[in-house]
MITIKE-940578 format. One record per residue (C-alpha): residue in three letters; x, y, z. Coordinates in steps of 0.1 Angstrom, whole numbers, plus 5000, padded with zeros to 4 digits. Layout:
// residues N
AlaXYZ;...
This chain:
// residues 287
Met481148384621;Ile482648534654;Asn480448454682;Val479648774705;Met478148824742;His476849104752;Leu477949304781;Lys474849284806;Asp475348874799;Leu479148904810;Tyr478249094838;Gln475348874853;Leu477448614849;Gly480748764865;Lys478648854893;Glu476848504901;Asn480148324903;Met482048594922;Arg478748574948;Arg479648194947;Ser482548194955;Leu482248464988;Ile483648754970;Glu482649094991;Asn481549334965;Pro480949134932;Ala479149374913;Leu482049624914;Glu484349394907;Thr482749184875;Ser482949564863;Ile486149654870;Leu486749324855;Leu484949434821;Ser486449774820;Lys490249594818;Thr488949304792;Ser486649494767;Ala486749784748;Ile485150044769;Lys486750294789;Asp484650374817;Ile482950154839;Ser479550334836;Glu479550234801;Ile478549894814;Tyr475350034826;Ala475050254800;Tyr475550004768;Pro474349644782;Asp473849544745;Lys477349604735;Glu479049334721;Leu482249174731;Asp484248924707;Asn485748614716;Val489148774725;Glu487348994749;Val485048724762;Glu487948494768;Glu489948744786;Phe487448794806;Tyr486948474818;Arg490848374824;Leu490848704846;Leu486948564862;Glu488848274869;Arg492048434889;Arg489148634907;Ile487448354920;Lys490848174932;Asn491148534958;Glu493948644937;Pro493049014946;Ile491849234922;Ala494649464922;Tyr497349244912;Ile494649134883;Thr494649444868;Gly497649574882;Glu496449884897;Lys495650014929;Glu494250374942;Phe495850554969;Tyr495750914981;Ser493650994950;Arg496550884926;Thr496550534907;Phe499650284912;Ser501149994893;Val501149704917;Asn502649344915;Arg503149044939;Asp506549194949;Val504449494967;Leu501949484989;Ile498949624978;Pro498049994993;Arg495549995017;Pro493350315032;Glu494450245063;Thr498050395045;Glu496350715039;Leu496950805075;Leu499950775076;Val500650995050;Gly498851265064;Glu500051305096;Ala503851255075;Leu502051555059;Arg501251745087;Thr504551755100;Ala506151765069;Val504652105060;Lys505652305090;Ile509452275074;Gly510452455043;Asn512052155023;Pro511651875045;Ala513951565045;Ile511951265049;Leu512950905047;Asp510150605037;Ala511750305051;Gly510350015037;Thr508850165010;Gly507249884988;Ser505549984958;Gly506450384969;Cys502950484977;Ile503950675006;Ala507350814993;Val505150914959;Ser502151054977;Leu504451285003;Ala506551424973;Cys503651494954;Glu501551644983;Lys505151864992;Pro506951984965;Gly510152064977;Ser510551744998;Ser513551554997;Val512351174997;Val514350915005;Ala512650555002;Ser514550235012;Asp513349845004;Ile515449505006;Ser513549414979;Arg514949444942;Gly511349374929;Ala509449614953;Leu512349904946;Ala511549854905;Thr507649884917;Ala508450224936;Arg510650344907;Ala507850294879;Asn505150474904;Ala507950764909;Glu508050764871;Arg504450754868;His503551024889;Ser506751234880;Thr508451234911;Arg511551024900;Glu513751304903;Glu512551444938;Ile512751054948;Cys515950874962;Leu515650484960;Val517950314980;Gln518349894985;Gly519049795021;Ser516749715050;Leu514549995067;Thr517450265080;Asp520550025078;Pro521650215047;Phe521850575062;Lys525350645079;Gly525651045087;Glu522351125070;Thr519451275090;Phe515951355082;Asp513551585095;Val510451275091;Val510550915090;Val507850735079;Ser507350335079;Asn504650085074;Pro506549785083;Pro505549415086;Tyr503349425118;Ile501549035119;Ala502648835147;Glu504548475133;Gly501148275148;Glu498048535131;Tyr499848485092;Ala497748135087;Leu494548295102;Leu494748625072;Pro492248625044;Pro493248355017;Asp493248694995;Val496048815017;Arg498048505027;Asp498248344999;Tyr499048644972;Glu500548914991;Pro504548845000;Arg505048765031;Ser508048935040;Ser506349235036;Leu503649095063;Val504948935093;Gly506949095118;Gly508348835136;Glu506848635164;Asp505448925179;Gly504949095153;Leu507149435167;Tyr510549285154;Phe510849535125;Ile509149795142;Arg511649795174;Lys514249825144;Ile512550125127;Ile512250275162;Ser515950235173;Gly517050335133;Ala514750645140;Gly516450765168;Arg519450735149;Val518750955117;Leu516251195128;Lys517051545131;Asn516651695167;Gly512751775170;Gly511951555140;Gly509051295140;Gly508850935138;Met505950775131;Leu504650415121;Glu501450225109;Ile500449955134;Gly498449655138;Ala495449605161;Gly496349575200;Gln499749705191;Ser499850075204;Ser500649995238;Asp503749795229;Val504750085198;Lys504350345226;Arg506450185255;Leu508550125223;Phe509050445223;Gln509550565253;Glu512150345261;Ala514050475227;Arg513650805244;Phe511050985222;Ser508551245233;Gly505451375224;Ile503850995218;Ser500650975208;Ser497950755184;Ile495550795157;Arg492650605151;Asp491450505118;Val487650485106;Asn487050115128;Asp488350295157;Ile491850145156;Glu494750255172;Arg496550265132;Val499150525135;Val501450595167;Arg503950895161;Ala506551075182;Gln509151345182;Trp513051275185;Lys514951525207;Lys518251465218;
């Protein structure tokens, strides 16, 4: 005889375990795990059919995923997916998990790109490809190039480009940031580089520090190593009048603006996120 449990029982069990483990959104994340492990097609079914029965296989899978979550593994790595710019992207431990702050970067790149008929865009250090794919989707006719030094990241970006039918619009190149591009020029250079200072890494939340790729987080002793490299490279590959824009960390705005100034960029400004942190710095290249 197959033992069964009801949705409501697992829902309560999951919430309590996550709450004791100080998971921030225990109800939502329990719902996500249940939708991942059972035959329900939508999270709303958990509330509409609380007495729905799950078999042993489903229950054991739920327990397995719950155990991963209470050990602080990010929910996005457990489910293999993350929403970004109204689309669902595949993610794994080869890439950073897309964050809402990075949507500001996409929005700013689009504001620059829409002024150009068929813009050439470089996403330097693409990771999951969420920026490159979002730009290709939102600005049809764009020519998007996405670079990354990691083969695993490029494989993930390729899968996401195929998932959102932009594989033909995006050229994926293995290499560090702007380094692979000799003689090529772009209208927009956009990047979400590693910008955590070396000394701050140990202070990151465990679900970030212990699971997301360190190479995608740490930007040298002061957090500005890759930012310096991108700004220098952007001046080499941007067309006259082209736009460079970077996501940055809290408290880095003054330094990043100074680096743009020293590299002879103009029109330098920043955009604040919902927490009033200067999160994106943008500038224009003038030869």
